[in-house]
N, C-alpha and C positions, 0 to 999 in steps of 0.2 A: 750479318743481320741488319746493320745500319742502313744498307741500301733499300731495305723493305719499308722503312718508316714512313716515307712520303708517298707510297704507292697504294693503289686499290688493286687487290688481287682477285683473280677468279678462283673458285674452289679447286680446280685442277692444279693451279699454281701453288696454292697453299698445301695441297696434298703432296706435291713434289718436294716442297721445302721440308715438310714433316716426315716424308717417306711413309705415307699412309694412303689408304683408299679415300676417294672422294666422299664416300658414305661416312667415313670417320670425321671428315671435315664438317659435314652437315650436322653430325651428332654433336660435335664440340660447339659449333655455332648455335645449335638449338639450346644448349645448356647456358648460353650467354657468355661464353669464354672469349668470343671474338666480337669486335665491333663490326657490325654488318650493315649494309645498306643496299637498297634496290636501285639499279640504274636501268630504267625501263623495266623489263621483266627479269633482268639478270641480277643475281646475287654477287655483291662485291664485299670483300673483307679488307679492313685496313691493315696495312703492313705493320703499323705500330702495334696493333693488338696481337698479331701473330708473334711479334718479337716479345711482347709482354708474356704471352702464353708460354713461349719457350723458356724464358727466364724463370717464370713461376714453376714450371716443371723441373727445371734444374735445381732450384731451391728446395722443392719438395723432396727430390731425390736425396739431397744431402741431409735434410732433416730426418728423413726416414732411415737413412743408412749410416748416419753418424758422420 
């Protein structure tokens, strides 16, 4: 995950990291869980925010499941 921190990722790259569909990435981004920016007309997501999202989901899992 550390290699993602300084990168701007395309939605399809984030989908591959999370092993989900691109539509799921857009839904997560729409909820504000990723830091996103537009480069021209293209959406880019910061690698650091993807890393934070993964860590948050892991923490939530352990809280929910003891």
